[in-house]
N, C-alpha and C positions, 0 to 999 in steps of 0.2 A: 374428676369422674371420667371413666372410659367412654369413648364414643359408642353410641348405640347404633348399630347398622342393620339390625333385624327389621325389615320393612313391615312385617306383620305386627310386631309389638308397637312400632311407631303408628301404624294405622289404628290399632286398638286405643292408643293414647288419644289420637285425634277424635276417634269415635266417642270416647269417654267424655271429653270436654265439649262435645257437641250435644250429647244426650242429657248428661246430668244437670247442667245449668238450666236447660229448657224444661226439664222435669220439675226442678225446684220452683221455677216461675209459675208453671201451670198448676202445681200443687197449691202454692200459696194463693194464686189468683182465684181459683175456684173455691177453695176452702174459706178464704176471707169473705167471699160473697155470700156464703151460706152459714158460716160459723165464725163470725168476727170475734176477736178477743180484746180489741181496744176498749178502754173504759169510756162510758158515756157516749157511745156511738151505736146507732141503730143498725139493723141488718142492712148490708150493702146490696144493691142490685149489681148485676154483672158489670154494667158500664161504669158505675161509680167505683167499684172495686178496682177496675182497670185504671181509672183516672188517679186514684190514690196510690196504686202500685208504681206508676210511672214516675213518681216524684223522687224515688230513692235511687241513689247511685248504684247500689247493688244490682238493681234490675237492669240498668243500662250496661253495667259491666258484664253481667251474665249473658245478655244478648250479644254483646261484642265477642265474648269468649266463644259462645255457641257458633257464631258466624265464622270466627277464626278456625275453629275445629272442623266445621263442615267443609270449608273451602280447601283446607289442607288435607283433609281425608280424601276428597275428590282428587286432589293433585297427587296424593300418594298412589292412587290407582291409575290415573290417566296422564299425569305429568303435563297438565294443560293450564296451569295458573301462572300469572306473572310473578316476578321476584319480589315485588313490593308486598305480596300476600304471603309468599312462602319463605321469604328471606329472614335473616337474623333480626333485622330492625323491627319487623312486625311482631316477631316472637318476643323481642325485648319489651316492646310496648305492652303486650298482653301480660307478660310476667310482672312488669311493674304495676299494672292495674291490679293483678291478682294479689300481689304482696300488700299493696295499700288497702285493698278490700279486707284482707286478713287482719291487718294491724288495726284498722278502724273498728272492726267487729270485736276483736279481743279487747280493745280499749273500752268500747261500749259495754261489753259484758262485764268487765272489771268494775266499771262505774255504775252498773245497774241501769244502763240506758238502752238496752236492747229491747225493742218493743215486742210485746206478745210472746216472750220466751216462756210461756206457761201453757202451751198447747202442743200436742204431739206433732202437728204438721209444721208449726213454726220451728220447733226444735230440730226436726228432721231436715227441713229446708236450710236452716242456718248452718248446721254442722256440715252438710254436703257442700253448700254453696260457698261458705266463708272459710272453711277449714280444709276439707279434703281436696276440693278442686284446686285452690291456690297451691297447696303443698305438692300435688302431683305435677302441676304446671312448672313450678320452680325446679323440681327434680329433672323433668324431661328437658327443660331449657338447657341445662348443662350437659345432658346426655346426647342431645340431637345436634346442637349447633356446632358448626365447624368453620364459620366465618369469623374474621378478626378485623375490628376497627379500633384504631387508637382512641383513647379517651378524648383527646383534643378534637380529633376529626368527628367522632360521634357527637360530641356536645355541640359543635358548631353546625354540622350538616344534618344530623338525623334526630337529635333529641326532641325537636319540635313535633315529630311524628306522634309522640306520646300525648300530645295536648289535643289532638283532633276530637276524640270522642268526649273527653271530659269538658272541653270548651263548649261543645254542643249541648251537653247536659246542663252546664251552668247557665247557658243562655235560655234553655227550656225552663229551668226552675225560676229564673228571674221573670221571664215573660209570663209564665203561668201565675206567679204571685201577683203581678200587676193586674192581670185579667180578673183574678178572684176579688181584688179590691172593688171591682165594679159589679160583683155578683151580689144581688140584694137578698136572696133567700138564705137566711142564717140557719135554716133547719137542715141544710144539706151537709153531710159529713166530709167536707173537703178541708184538708190541711193545707195551709198556705205555704209553709216551708217544711222540709223534711227534718231539719236539724235546727236546734236553737241558735247555733253559731251563724246560721244564714238569716236569722230573723232580726231585722233592724229594730222592731218594736221591743225586743228583749235585750239585745246587746248593743244596739245603736249602730248607725251607718259606718262610723270609723272602724269598728271591730269587724263588721261584715266585710268591708273592703279588704282589710288585712287578712281575714280568713280566706277569702277567695284567692288572694295573691299567694298565700302560703299553700293552699290546697292545690292550685295549678302548678306552682313551683315544685311541689313534692313529686309530681309525675316526671318532671325533667330530671330532678336529682336522683330519684330511685332508678329510672331507666338507665341513666349514665352509670350509676353504681353497678347495676347488673351487667352492663356491657363490659365494665372493667373487670368484674369477677369472672365473666366468661373468658376474657383474654388470659387471665391467670390460669384458668382451667385448661385452655388450649395450649398454653405454654408448658404446663405440667404434662399434658398428653404427649406433646412433641418430644420432650426430654425423655419420657418413659419409652416411647417408640424407638428413639435413637439408641437408648441403652439396650433395648431388646434386639 
């Protein structure tokens, strides 16, 4: 892909990935509190809806993408952000997150495991959050980036960057599940785990541990893959410019 140098279009991209994810979260948050679609669950209060929403990786990823877009939009106008926010490595991390979010959702949709995909707000939120935003981010990743890191150097020095948010998420889910074990009121609609693969009472601890290892490893693998693909794209650009 050709390098995109139009600052207005780049700014609109960052604005898009700032606004759309937060819109999806707010839509789902408020509608889930007044019009829940889960089976056998009473109407949520606002605080209970928030507690249940925070358990899903898509929520954490959307917040992460929103912050990424906001900080880079500010930098686009004022050029006042550090390189670890605006540089290729952070963009690679966000792109890997978006791609994994997209793949997980597509897999869940194919397997009939997407919760609440029978209401207008869930459908709207899912398509925007899990399909449109990831595709836009992947496209602009190849259009905007002009930094190059060899695959070996990226894997050794920078791939860990992709583990920061997902590690915090994993720690939150595990800590929350432990705390719910001591919560005595069974009438409250709190899900202990967001996915069956994380639930040791369903799949057992060995498979849960394997799941977390594979889940975390996928972020390193996918981010390294995108860095490699970006290098190929930059090499193609360079050759084309030399010919021109």
